[in-house]
Backbone bond lengths (Angstrom), bond angles and torsions (degrees), N, CA, C in turn:
res aa  C-N    CA-C-N  psi(-1)  N-CA   C-N-CA  omega(-1)  CA-C   N-CA-C  phi
1 M - - - 1.453 - - 1.506 108.25 -
2 S 1.324 119.18 131.67 1.448 123.70 179.97 1.516 108.78 -115.94
3 I 1.344 116.10 128.54 1.457 120.78 -179.32 1.512 108.02 -117.39
4 K 1.333 118.06 129.48 1.459 121.86 178.17 1.519 107.92 -126.60
5 F 1.367 115.78 124.49 1.445 118.51 179.79 1.516 109.23 -154.17
6 P 1.333 117.95 152.00 1.464 121.25 179.94 1.523 111.41 -79.36
7 V 1.337 116.51 137.29 1.461 121.48 174.59 1.514 108.44 -140.85
8 K 1.360 116.58 164.67 1.448 120.13 175.26 1.505 106.47 -110.90
9 S 1.368 116.87 102.80 1.451 114.17 -177.26 1.503 115.28 -169.31
10 Q 1.280 113.59 164.53 1.448 124.96 166.84 1.511 102.45 -103.69
11 I 1.321 121.34 145.35 1.465 122.53 -171.04 1.517 110.59 -80.12
12 K 1.302 115.83 123.72 1.460 122.19 176.74 1.507 107.35 -131.43
13 P 1.320 119.42 83.19 1.468 120.48 -175.49 1.517 112.35 -76.81
14 T 1.313 114.74 147.37 1.460 122.03 171.98 1.521 107.64 -122.77
15 N 1.347 117.73 120.01 1.462 122.43 179.42 1.528 112.62 58.85
16 V 1.318 117.73 42.39 1.451 119.91 177.06 1.506 109.31 -132.83
17 S 1.358 115.90 163.09 1.449 121.91 175.15 1.515 108.08 -101.62
18 V 1.343 119.09 115.58 1.457 122.87 -179.23 1.516 107.76 -102.57
19 D 1.346 116.81 111.58 1.453 120.69 -177.66 1.516 112.35 -85.75
20 A 1.334 118.28 -35.22 1.463 119.73 -177.52 1.515 108.83 -153.53
21 V 1.331 116.03 94.02 1.449 120.49 -178.45 1.516 110.28 -63.10
22 T 1.340 116.89 -35.81 1.462 120.54 -179.04 1.519 111.75 -64.36
23 D 1.351 117.79 -27.72 1.462 120.88 177.36 1.525 111.76 -87.27
24 K 1.340 115.49 -1.09 1.462 120.65 -178.55 1.518 111.69 55.40
25 S 1.350 116.88 40.47 1.457 121.52 179.41 1.519 109.86 -118.94
26 I 1.292 116.15 138.65 1.461 121.42 -179.45 1.511 108.53 -132.00
27 K 1.328 116.47 136.70 1.465 120.83 170.50 1.519 107.68 -104.51
28 Q 1.318 115.52 122.27 1.466 121.52 -178.52 1.518 108.33 -105.42
29 Y 1.339 117.43 122.16 1.461 121.87 179.18 1.517 109.94 -104.82
30 G 1.335 115.51 127.49 1.455 120.22 174.06 1.520 112.79 71.16
31 E 1.330 115.21 -160.43 1.456 121.10 -177.07 1.518 108.94 -98.59
32 K 1.350 116.48 84.61 1.461 121.47 -177.92 1.518 108.93 -128.55
33 N 1.345 116.26 173.07 1.456 121.45 -177.44 1.513 111.30 -104.23
34 T 1.344 116.95 146.17 1.456 122.69 176.94 1.522 108.53 -132.06
35 V 1.330 116.51 132.76 1.461 121.63 175.87 1.514 107.61 -115.32
36 I 1.348 117.87 127.21 1.461 122.41 -176.98 1.527 108.45 -127.66
37 Q 1.331 115.54 132.83 1.466 119.95 178.31 1.526 109.98 -134.76
38 H 1.345 117.47 144.90 1.466 125.85 171.94 1.520 114.35 55.69
39 A 1.325 117.69 56.19 1.465 121.97 171.63 1.516 107.76 -135.52
40 D 1.317 115.93 144.15 1.463 119.32 -179.88 1.524 111.61 -72.85
41 T 1.332 115.73 -49.04 1.461 120.53 -179.78 1.517 109.10 -141.30
42 V 1.324 116.64 136.59 1.465 121.56 179.25 1.518 108.28 -130.57
43 N 1.351 116.93 133.01 1.459 121.99 173.09 1.518 108.44 -100.48
44 I 1.332 117.00 124.86 1.465 121.77 177.86 1.516 108.18 -116.91
45 N 1.316 116.51 120.73 1.464 122.12 177.03 1.517 108.89 -103.09
46 M 1.327 116.16 114.37 1.459 120.75 -179.59 1.517 108.80 -82.78
47 Q 1.343 117.21 124.84 1.457 123.40 -178.44 1.528 109.71 -119.97
48 P 1.333 117.86 153.35 1.470 119.44 173.11 1.514 110.74 -59.81
49 G 1.342 116.98 148.76 1.451 120.24 174.72 1.523 111.10 -55.35
50 R 1.303 118.36 140.50 1.468 121.58 -175.35 1.509 112.95 -59.57
51 N 1.343 115.77 -33.38 1.464 119.55 -176.44 1.525 112.60 -101.99
52 S 1.325 117.38 15.48 1.456 120.31 -176.52 1.508 110.86 -101.51
53 S 1.334 117.07 104.14 1.463 121.50 180.00 1.517 111.42 -81.61
54 T 1.342 117.50 -12.16 1.457 119.70 -176.59 1.522 112.29 -110.68
55 F 1.323 116.49 18.27 1.463 118.83 179.89 1.510 108.86 -94.24
56 P 1.332 122.47 133.35 1.453 124.77 -3.43 1.518 112.06 -73.62
57 S 1.321 116.74 166.79 1.460 119.29 -175.05 1.519 110.68 -142.81
58 T 1.314 114.99 172.22 1.459 121.28 177.01 1.523 107.67 -138.43
59 I 1.316 116.60 176.45 1.464 121.11 -173.35 1.532 109.58 -120.87
60 L 1.323 116.48 134.50 1.467 122.69 169.97 1.521 105.71 -120.82
61 G 1.328 116.37 102.16 1.459 119.10 -174.50 1.513 109.18 64.16
62 D 1.326 116.95 -117.50 1.462 120.64 176.39 1.522 111.62 -105.95
63 I 1.336 116.73 15.88 1.471 121.27 -179.08 1.526 109.62 -103.22
64 K 1.327 117.09 125.96 1.460 121.57 175.53 1.530 107.89 -91.50
65 I 1.323 117.13 121.91 1.468 120.89 -177.15 1.516 110.29 -127.95
66 S 1.320 115.89 156.57 1.459 121.31 179.99 1.517 110.60 -70.85
67 N 1.322 115.81 161.22 1.462 119.68 177.44 1.521 111.39 -64.23
68 N 1.330 116.60 -31.09 1.460 120.15 176.40 1.539 110.08 -63.29
69 D 1.326 116.54 -44.95 1.464 120.44 176.56 1.528 110.99 -64.53
70 A 1.331 116.24 -38.79 1.460 120.00 -179.60 1.530 110.95 -62.82
71 K 1.315 115.69 -40.65 1.469 119.93 179.21 1.528 110.72 -65.87
72 L 1.333 116.47 -44.70 1.461 121.35 179.85 1.525 110.68 -66.33
73 L 1.330 115.92 -39.56 1.464 120.01 -179.93 1.527 110.90 -66.34
74 A 1.330 116.73 -37.66 1.463 119.96 177.36 1.531 110.55 -60.86
75 E 1.321 116.27 -37.61 1.464 120.84 177.61 1.530 110.78 -66.20
76 F 1.337 116.13 -43.03 1.464 120.55 178.83 1.528 110.68 -62.80
77 K 1.333 116.49 -45.57 1.458 121.10 -179.00 1.528 111.47 -64.11
78 N 1.313 115.77 -37.70 1.463 119.80 177.45 1.539 110.98 -63.91
79 S 1.349 115.72 -35.43 1.466 120.40 179.26 1.524 112.08 -68.75
80 Y 1.343 116.69 -32.93 1.460 119.70 -167.91 1.527 116.26 -114.54
81 K 1.314 119.18 -9.07 1.476 119.73 -172.91 1.527 112.05 -56.74
82 N 1.321 117.35 -54.54 1.473 120.21 -176.99 1.528 112.11 -67.44
83 I 1.328 116.10 -35.34 1.470 120.14 178.45 1.528 110.22 -65.54
84 L 1.320 116.19 -44.32 1.462 120.10 178.52 1.528 110.68 -59.68
85 K 1.309 116.46 -48.83 1.463 120.27 -178.24 1.531 111.22 -61.31
86 Y 1.328 116.63 -39.90 1.465 120.30 -179.94 1.534 110.50 -65.92
87 C 1.334 116.42 -47.41 1.471 120.10 -176.82 1.521 112.11 -68.22
88 I 1.319 117.71 -32.44 1.462 120.83 176.63 1.525 110.36 -68.19
89 R 1.321 116.74 -38.81 1.458 122.02 -174.60 1.531 113.43 -79.80
90 I 1.344 117.74 -38.80 1.462 121.54 -172.05 1.525 111.16 -90.47
91 D 1.321 115.65 125.79 1.463 122.41 176.69 1.535 108.49 -94.98
92 P 1.340 118.56 109.85 1.463 120.24 -175.78 1.530 113.98 -68.19
93 T 1.335 117.42 -11.39 1.467 119.12 177.48 1.525 112.14 -87.82
94 G 1.327 116.98 -7.10 1.447 119.23 -179.69 1.519 113.84 -135.51
95 D 1.335 116.87 -15.97 1.465 121.84 -177.87 1.520 110.27 -119.84
96 A 1.321 116.04 154.19 1.468 120.21 171.48 1.526 108.19 -71.45
97 F 1.336 116.23 138.16 1.466 121.67 -174.49 1.525 109.02 -111.21
98 D 1.318 116.50 128.66 1.467 122.52 -177.03 1.533 110.51 -66.42
99 I 1.326 116.67 120.28 1.460 120.57 -177.37 1.526 112.05 -67.58
100 H 1.340 117.04 -23.84 1.463 120.16 179.24 1.535 111.34 -69.93
101 C 1.326 116.10 -25.20 1.466 119.47 175.83 1.529 110.10 -65.43
102 I 1.312 116.75 -38.45 1.465 120.77 177.41 1.524 110.65 -62.75
103 E 1.323 116.39 -40.71 1.471 120.53 177.78 1.525 110.81 -61.93
104 L 1.332 117.12 -40.82 1.468 120.86 178.50 1.527 111.51 -66.92
105 I 1.329 116.63 -40.53 1.467 120.09 177.78 1.523 110.08 -59.89
106 E 1.319 116.88 -45.83 1.469 121.18 -179.48 1.522 111.41 -64.72
107 R 1.338 117.15 -43.42 1.459 121.07 -178.92 1.529 110.98 -63.40
108 N 1.330 116.63 -46.13 1.461 119.91 -179.75 1.521 111.74 -67.72
109 Y 1.326 116.27 -36.51 1.465 119.17 178.14 1.529 110.78 -62.18
110 N 1.324 116.75 -41.41 1.468 120.48 179.72 1.516 111.73 -60.23
111 K 1.327 118.00 -32.85 1.456 121.41 178.20 1.527 111.41 -79.00
112 W 1.325 116.94 -51.28 1.465 120.43 -169.31 1.519 114.27 -82.97
113 Q 1.323 118.63 -11.03 1.468 118.73 177.78 1.529 110.92 -63.28
114 F 1.327 117.80 -19.85 1.463 121.99 175.81 1.530 111.43 -107.25
115 D 1.330 116.75 -41.07 1.465 120.42 -172.18 1.526 113.68 -69.71
116 W 1.343 118.47 -18.23 1.470 119.15 179.47 1.525 111.29 -62.76
117 R 1.323 117.51 -21.71 1.463 121.28 179.82 1.528 112.51 -71.33
118 D 1.341 117.00 -12.06 1.462 121.07 -179.21 1.527 112.48 -79.60
119 F 1.318 117.95 -11.10 1.462 119.69 177.56 1.531 109.68 -71.26
120 E 1.331 115.50 138.30 1.470 120.55 177.97 1.526 111.20 -81.55
121 S 1.328 116.28 -38.13 1.464 121.13 -177.51 1.524 110.96 -74.76
122 E 1.332 116.05 125.59 1.461 120.24 178.05 1.528 111.22 -64.85
123 K 1.337 116.65 -34.18 1.467 120.29 179.83 1.528 110.35 -66.64
124 I 1.330 117.61 -41.71 1.466 120.58 178.17 1.525 109.86 -67.31
125 Q 1.321 116.92 -40.69 1.471 120.41 175.38 1.522 110.47 -55.36
126 E 1.319 115.73 -43.28 1.469 121.13 -178.21 1.526 111.20 -64.17
127 I 1.337 117.25 -45.75 1.473 121.13 -179.80 1.528 110.14 -62.23
128 V 1.338 115.81 -47.47 1.471 120.79 -177.16 1.523 110.30 -65.49
129 C 1.326 116.80 -43.71 1.462 121.13 -179.51 1.533 110.86 -63.00
130 H 1.323 117.45 -41.90 1.464 121.14 177.92 1.529 110.83 -63.72
131 T 1.338 116.09 -38.97 1.463 119.72 177.94 1.520 110.54 -61.29
132 L 1.325 116.25 -46.06 1.465 120.87 179.41 1.526 111.16 -62.56
133 N 1.314 116.88 -41.98 1.468 120.50 179.57 1.528 111.56 -65.26
134 N 1.339 116.25 -39.34 1.470 119.88 176.79 1.516 110.78 -60.10
135 F 1.330 116.31 -47.04 1.464 119.90 -179.45 1.525 111.63 -67.30
136 N 1.308 117.04 -38.31 1.466 120.53 179.99 1.529 110.33 -63.09
137 E 1.337 116.33 -40.21 1.462 119.90 177.36 1.532 110.44 -69.19
138 Y 1.317 116.15 -38.21 1.465 119.90 -178.47 1.527 111.19 -62.92
139 L 1.332 116.99 -35.05 1.465 120.79 178.63 1.529 111.45 -58.65
140 Y 1.329 116.33 -33.66 1.464 120.08 178.20 1.534 110.40 -61.93
141 Y 1.346 116.24 -42.90 1.466 119.89 -177.79 1.533 112.44 -79.70
142 L 1.326 116.98 -12.81 1.465 120.84 175.08 1.526 111.62 -96.93
143 S 1.321 116.18 9.29 1.467 121.23 -178.31 1.521 110.88 -81.38
144 D 1.339 115.60 177.11 1.471 119.57 -177.44 1.529 113.08 -73.02
145 K 1.325 117.15 -1.90 1.473 118.97 172.61 1.532 109.51 -69.38
146 Y 1.330 116.72 -33.16 1.455 121.46 -175.59 1.532 113.43 -116.40
147 M 1.333 116.90 -21.37 1.461 120.96 -172.35 1.524 111.42 -121.46
148 R 1.334 115.60 156.33 1.466 120.66 174.92 1.524 108.22 -141.93
149 L 1.348 115.51 163.69 1.455 120.14 179.63 1.525 110.56 -67.43
150 L 1.314 115.70 141.69 1.451 120.95 174.31 1.533 108.32 -71.93
151 P 1.324 118.87 119.25 1.473 120.81 -174.87 1.526 114.05 -54.50
152 S 1.310 117.66 -37.79 1.462 120.80 -177.18 1.529 113.59 -80.90
153 N 1.359 116.23 -13.95 1.471 119.54 -179.20 1.528 108.93 -156.81
154 P 1.346 117.99 101.23 1.470 120.61 -176.11 1.528 114.46 -71.14
155 D 1.343 117.49 1.27 1.467 120.31 174.16 1.525 111.43 -82.89
156 F 1.337 116.06 -3.55 1.464 119.95 -177.56 1.527 110.69 -128.80
157 L 1.336 113.85 153.14 1.462 121.42 176.91 1.517 109.79 -112.26
158 I 1.341 115.61 150.43 1.467 121.44 170.27 1.528 107.69 -130.95
159 C 1.312 116.33 158.63 1.464 119.26 -177.90 1.530 110.05 -72.87
160 K 1.324 114.83 148.96 1.463 120.85 176.50 1.523 109.60 -77.14
161 N 1.339 114.93 129.83 1.470 119.32 -179.63 1.526 109.16 -157.58
162 Q 1.343 114.28 46.41 1.467 118.86 -175.19 1.518 113.27 -109.31
163 S 1.314 116.89 3.15 1.461 120.69 178.17 1.523 108.57 -145.26
164 I 1.325 115.41 168.57 1.470 119.52 178.01 1.516 110.35 -61.28
165 E 1.349 116.18 -42.93 1.469 120.63 -179.62 1.531 110.97 -62.75
166 E 1.331 117.04 -45.07 1.468 120.05 179.74 1.522 110.99 -65.78
167 G 1.344 117.10 -36.39 1.458 120.85 177.47 1.519 111.96 -63.64
168 E 1.330 116.52 -39.29 1.467 120.66 177.99 1.527 111.13 -66.73
169 R 1.348 115.74 -42.77 1.481 119.00 178.12 1.531 110.56 -62.45
170 L 1.323 115.79 -38.94 1.465 120.25 178.64 1.524 111.03 -60.55
171 R 1.343 116.22 -49.18 1.462 121.03 -176.02 1.521 112.81 -73.30
172 E 1.336 117.34 -40.53 1.465 121.07 -170.96 1.532 113.62 -93.55
173 E 1.324 117.86 -23.38 1.464 119.94 -176.26 1.531 113.01 -119.66
174 L 1.331 116.12 -59.18 1.465 118.95 -173.79 1.520 112.50 -64.03
175 R 1.333 117.14 -50.58 1.462 119.31 -174.90 1.533 112.32 -62.56
176 P 1.348 120.13 -54.35 1.473 118.00 -177.31 1.524 113.43 -65.01
177 N 1.331 116.88 -36.60 1.468 118.88 -178.43 1.522 112.80 -75.62
178 S 1.323 117.10 -35.19 1.465 118.71 177.02 1.527 110.67 -67.33
179 I 1.343 116.95 -37.07 1.463 120.25 176.15 1.525 110.09 -63.50
180 R 1.334 116.69 -46.85 1.467 120.89 -179.53 1.526 111.44 -60.43
181 I 1.322 116.89 -47.73 1.464 120.40 -177.10 1.533 110.75 -65.50
182 R 1.320 117.20 -40.38 1.464 120.04 179.10 1.533 110.98 -65.27
183 E 1.321 117.64 -34.39 1.463 120.36 175.01 1.525 110.69 -67.42
184 E 1.329 116.95 -38.24 1.463 120.48 177.52 1.532 110.78 -67.82
185 L 1.335 117.41 -37.90 1.462 120.83 176.19 1.535 110.48 -65.24
186 R 1.320 116.57 -35.89 1.468 120.28 175.02 1.526 110.03 -61.20
187 D 1.337 116.84 -42.84 1.455 120.74 178.44 1.531 110.98 -63.46
188 R 1.333 116.87 -39.93 1.464 120.25 177.10 1.531 110.75 -62.15
189 Y 1.331 115.41 -41.12 1.473 119.42 179.74 1.528 110.18 -60.81
190 L 1.322 117.02 -44.31 1.460 121.02 -178.80 1.522 111.65 -67.05
191 E 1.327 117.45 -29.85 1.463 120.63 175.88 1.533 111.19 -73.11
192 L 1.323 116.37 -37.70 1.463 120.47 -178.35 1.523 112.28 -77.56
193 W 1.328 117.17 -28.65 1.459 121.97 178.09 1.524 108.99 -124.80
194 P 1.329 117.92 68.19 1.475 120.05 -177.73 1.533 110.45 -70.33
195 A 1.309 115.41 147.44 1.466 121.24 177.25 1.517 108.68 -150.55
196 K 1.321 115.71 143.70 1.458 119.75 177.13 1.529 109.22 -76.98
197 E 1.325 114.58 137.44 1.463 119.54 177.01 1.541 108.25 -68.78
198 P 1.343 117.75 138.48 1.473 119.24 177.84 1.516 111.40 -63.59
199 T 1.323 115.92 141.44 1.459 120.37 179.06 1.522 109.74 -78.22
200 P 1.336 117.83 126.02 1.478 119.87 179.18 1.516 111.20 -61.01
201 K 1.331 116.71 140.04 1.469 120.59 179.12 1.517 110.40 -89.58
């Protein structure tokens, strides 16, 4: 970014690199201060900090991430936003579960099980990896060991509960684990879409 503006001054830089005072040109690195006095016109070229590998950057909650990570994260969030919201909201032990959601989970997992390594931020890697692991575990509980097709609509699944054995699996395995995983997916959602709580008036 190049800024050109008239000032009245002699050049007195603070924390800047001055390459040619006679040309009235200054290169400013990073977020530093410059004081200029008694010059008719000064050109200031803003440059990334020399030691900043993540400049320019953006913010996710309290995490500063590179624009490359931000772009990749936006792609990940676009892949999973609706799936996360659906899985958090729908209880497979009491509601019919859309079988197409399972197909989307599998398709996205096949892509992101490798691409998550492209994130530079270790914190973002951790969030994304945990999200993938949550979904991968959830697929086990949405399998035909616990679920069956809804007779009236084969686009949906319902939990198996037609025998004593299936009833025990429902109560002891499917219900507690589906609740736990959905709570973990809720936590992932809040990490991926952080927001400050409104201050009470």
